[in-house]
N, C-alpha and C positions, 0 to 999 in steps of 0.2 A: 211643386213636387220635383222638378228638375234639380233646383238646388239642393233639397234634402238628399235627393239619391247622390248626387255629386259629392255633398260633404261626408255622408255615410262611406261612400267608396274611399275617398281620401283618408278618413279616419281608420278605416278597416285596413287600407294598404298601409298606413303608418303603423298600425298595431302589428300587422303581419311582419313589416320590416324590423320593428322593434324586437319581436319575437325571435326572427331569425337571427338577428344580431347577437341576442343573449344566448341562444343556442350555439351559435359559432363560438362565443367566448367561452362557454362552459363545455362543449365537446371535447376539448383536449384533456380536460380533467376527468371526464366520465369514460371516454373511449381512447385515450391517448396512449402515449408510450408505456405508461405504468402497466397497462393491461398484459402487455407482453415482456415485461421487463426481466432482464436477467442479472444476477449478480455478477460481481467481479471475482476473479480468483482470490484475489486478497480478503474479500468481504466473506467468501466461503470458509477460506483457511482460519480467518480471526473467529468465526462462530463455533468452531468445534475445538474444545479442549482435548488435547491428547498428549500424553506424556512424551511419546516418540515421534517419529517423523511422519507427518501428514501432508500430502499433496493434493491439490484439487485441480481439476481440468474441467472445461465445459465445452464438450463437443455438442454443437447444435443446441437443444434445449434441455439436455440431461446434464445434471451436475454430477461428476465422478470424483469420489472421494479414494484416495489411495494411501492406505496406512501400511506401515512395516511393523509386522508382528515379531516379537522376540523369539528367536529359535528355541529357548528353553520353554516357553509356553507350549510350543508344538511338540517337543520331546516330552514334557511332563503331561500335557492334556491330551495328547493323541488326537483321534478324529474329533472329538467333541470340540476341542479349543480351536481346531482348523475350521470347524463348520461355524462356530459362533461368532467369530471376528466381524463380519460384515453387518450382522444384525444388532451388534452393540451400538454401532454408529447410526444404522438407519432408523430404529425405533428410539428415537431421542427427541428431546424438546428442540433441539437445534435443527433437526430435519423437518419437524412440523413447522416451525418458524420459517424455514427457508421457503417452504411451500406457500404460507400465508403471505410473506413479504414480496415474493417474487413470483407474480402470476405466469411469467414466461416458463418457469421451470415445469417441465412434463414428468420429469422422473430423477431420482437421486439413486446413484448406484455407489455401492462400496466395494472396493476391492482390498483384499489384504494379500500382503507379500511378505516374503521371508526377507530378512537383513540382505540378502544377496540379490533381491529382486524377483525370486521366482513366484508366480502367482499361486496362492493357497486357496482361496475362495472369492466368488463374487456374488453379488445379490442386487438386483434392481427393484426399487419400489416405485411404482407409478403414482403419480399424484392422485388419482381417484381410487387407490386400492383400498384406502381406510376412510370411514367417516368419523364423526365426533366421538361416538361411542367406542369404535375399534380402536381409535388413536388412544383413547384413555386406557383400554386394556393393554394395548401394545406398550405404552409407556410404564404401566405397572409391571408388566412381566419383564421388561428390560432393566427397569430398576432393581427389581429384586434379584435378578442375575448378576448385576453389577456388584451389588452389596454381599449376597451370599453365595455367589457362584462357585467359589474356592472351597468353601465348606460344604455347599449342598450342590454337587453336579447336577442334581435334578431341576435345579433352577435354570442352569444353562440349556438342559435339553428341553425345557419349556420353551425357552426363547428360540431355539433351533426349529423347534415344531411349529411355533408361530410364524417364525420367518420363512419357512418353506410353504406355509399355507398362504402367504400373503405377498411374496416376491417371486420374480424369476431368478432363479440361482443356479450355479454351477461350482462344482468343488473339483479341485485338482486330483487326479487318481494317486499322485505321488503322496499326497498327504491325507487323503480320505479313502479308506477301503470301504466299498459299500456292502 
């Protein structure tokens, strides 16, 4: 009986050691640095196709996109074009993929500026603001605004309403009259 107990304990101890060794080998993959990873500035800037000047910053765990909006857009489009700028960037496949690929990103903030550097608008989209269903809706609204917004300003207005409902936003009084 003593031999049976001793061999069972040895086998059990060996099994536990093997299990612990396997967990130690797999733990970095499951709980390691990928869990809280952040992109580099270059990775962020490469993701967002933008005709003009786009800069990225990553203060702590928020990715900040800074884009320079052409002055003629603000002159022609007035309040509406001043408001819509951040939402065009935030509600995009690029932002959704950023959240999916980098679990350390807690929010994405888009800031639009004039060519001279004056802030026009800003909006911050927290990681958990949208679920799969609301992401699909956001992408559809933003896509329609991008494609039809110039001819149908109501598409831009819909995107602004959606953005104001799902982000923390702020508009410059200089460019947006309430």
